[in-house]
C-alpha positions in Angstrom: 108.1 76.7 -35.5 104.5 77.2 -36.0 104.0 73.6 -37.6 105.7 71.9 -34.3 103.8 74.2 -31.8 100.4 73.1 -33.9 101.3 69.5 -33.3 101.9 69.7 -30.1 98.6 71.6 -29.3 96.8 68.9 -31.5 98.9 66.2 -29.5 97.8 67.6 -26.2 94.2 67.7 -27.1 93.9 64.0 -27.9 95.8 62.9 -25.3 94.2 65.5 -22.9 92.5 63.7 -19.9 88.9 62.5 -20.2 86.5 63.6 -17.7 85.7 60.9 -15.8 88.3 59.9 -13.2 89.5 56.4 -13.4 91.3 54.7 -10.6 94.3 52.6 -11.1 95.7 49.5 -10.0 99.0 50.4 -9.8 101.0 47.0 -8.7 99.0 45.4 -10.9 99.8 48.0 -13.9 103.7 47.5 -13.2 103.8 43.5 -12.5 106.0 42.9 -15.3 108.4 46.1 -14.7 108.1 44.6 -10.9 109.8 41.7 -11.8 112.4 42.6 -13.8 113.7 45.3 -11.4 113.6 43.0 -8.3 116.4 41.2 -10.1 118.3 44.4 -11.0 118.2 46.3 -7.7 118.2 46.0 -3.9 116.2 49.6 -3.6 112.7 48.8 -2.2 110.4 49.3 -4.5 107.2 51.6 -3.0 104.2 52.4 -4.9 100.7 53.2 -3.9 97.9 50.5 -4.2 96.1 52.9 -6.4 96.3 56.2 -8.5 93.4 57.9 -9.7 93.4 59.9 -12.6 91.2 61.6 -15.5 93.2 59.9 -18.6 91.7 57.0 -20.2 94.9 55.0 -21.4 97.8 53.4 -18.8 101.0 52.1 -20.3 103.4 51.1 -18.1 107.2 51.5 -18.6 110.1 50.9 -15.8 113.5 50.6 -15.2 115.7 49.7 -12.6 119.6 49.6 -12.0 121.8 48.7 -8.5 120.7 52.1 -6.6 117.9 52.9 -8.1 114.5 52.5 -10.1 111.7 54.0 -11.8 108.4 53.5 -13.1 106.6 55.6 -15.5 102.9 55.9 -16.6 102.1 57.3 -20.2 98.9 57.6 -22.4 100.6 56.1 -25.0 103.1 53.5 -25.7 106.6 54.7 -25.1 105.7 58.0 -23.9 108.9 57.8 -22.1 108.4 60.7 -19.4 107.2 63.0 -22.6 105.1 66.1 -22.2 101.6 65.8 -23.1 101.5 61.9 -23.1 103.1 61.8 -19.6 100.9 60.8 -16.6 102.9 59.6 -13.6 106.3 58.6 -12.6 107.4 56.8 -9.2 111.2 56.4 -8.3 113.2 55.5 -6.1 117.0 56.9 -5.4 119.6 55.3 -3.0 121.7 58.2 -1.4 119.7 61.5 -2.8 118.6 64.2 -0.8 114.8 65.8 -1.2 115.0 68.5 -3.8 111.3 70.0 -3.1 110.9 73.3 -1.2 107.6 72.7 0.7 107.3 70.5 3.8 104.3 68.5 4.8 103.3 65.6 7.1 102.8 61.8 5.8 101.9 59.1 7.8 104.0 57.1 10.2 106.1 60.1 11.4 107.3 60.8 7.7 108.0 64.5 6.6 107.1 65.0 2.7 108.5 67.1 0.3 106.0 68.8 -2.5 106.5 70.6 -5.1 103.9 72.4 -6.9 103.1 72.2 -10.6 105.5 74.7 -12.3 106.1 76.4 -15.9 108.1 77.9 -17.6 108.8 76.4 -21.2 106.8 74.1 -20.4 105.2 72.6 -17.4 106.4 70.1 -15.0 103.7 68.4 -12.9 103.7 68.4 -9.0 105.8 66.4 -6.9 106.1 64.7 -3.3 109.3 63.1 -2.5 109.9 61.6 1.2 113.2 59.6 2.6 113.3 56.1 4.2 116.0 53.7 4.4 118.7 56.0 3.1 116.6 56.2 0.0 114.6 59.3 -1.8 111.1 57.8 -2.9 109.5 60.5 -5.5 106.0 60.5 -6.8 105.5 62.8 -9.9 102.3 62.9 -11.7 99.5 65.0 -13.0 97.3 65.1 -10.1 96.2 67.2 -7.2 98.1 67.7 -4.4 95.8 65.4 -1.9 96.0 62.9 -4.4 99.6 62.7 -4.6 99.5 62.9 -0.2 97.3 59.5 -0.5 99.5 58.1 -3.2 102.7 58.5 -1.2 100.9 57.3 2.4 99.4 54.0 0.3 102.8 53.3 -0.7 104.4 54.1 2.7 101.7 51.9 4.8 102.1 49.2 1.7 105.7 48.4 2.1 108.1 46.9 -0.3 106.2 45.4 -3.6 
């Protein structure tokens, strides 16, 4: 048990954000995943143009099925949304309802649903959701609330990728 906790701590420290924020071109990062997803799902893919993050490395993963798509950014290859290496996740799922409790205003009259970071046995990063064309869009990322709002507004304004 102690060894697992120690290894988790070491991994967290190694993957911890750096001091200088970087701007990531999100559509460029997911270029390969976007191409594959378009062949697998009719659900429109809404992504922000950029994302600001303190992490140093960004590795893209993505998958799609007929009624959904999901793109992840990890600090290492093969992160698969796991704990310390998780940076962000973008997803669209047709027919779902928002689960985040707080509402806020987004661009073009959209209502956003926000959930701050929450911790239990581990911590979940904050997320922002909105509905469009019978699809629930979610951005979950290790960023501040204002950055989530900026990314959601960018995704809405720029439309399908």
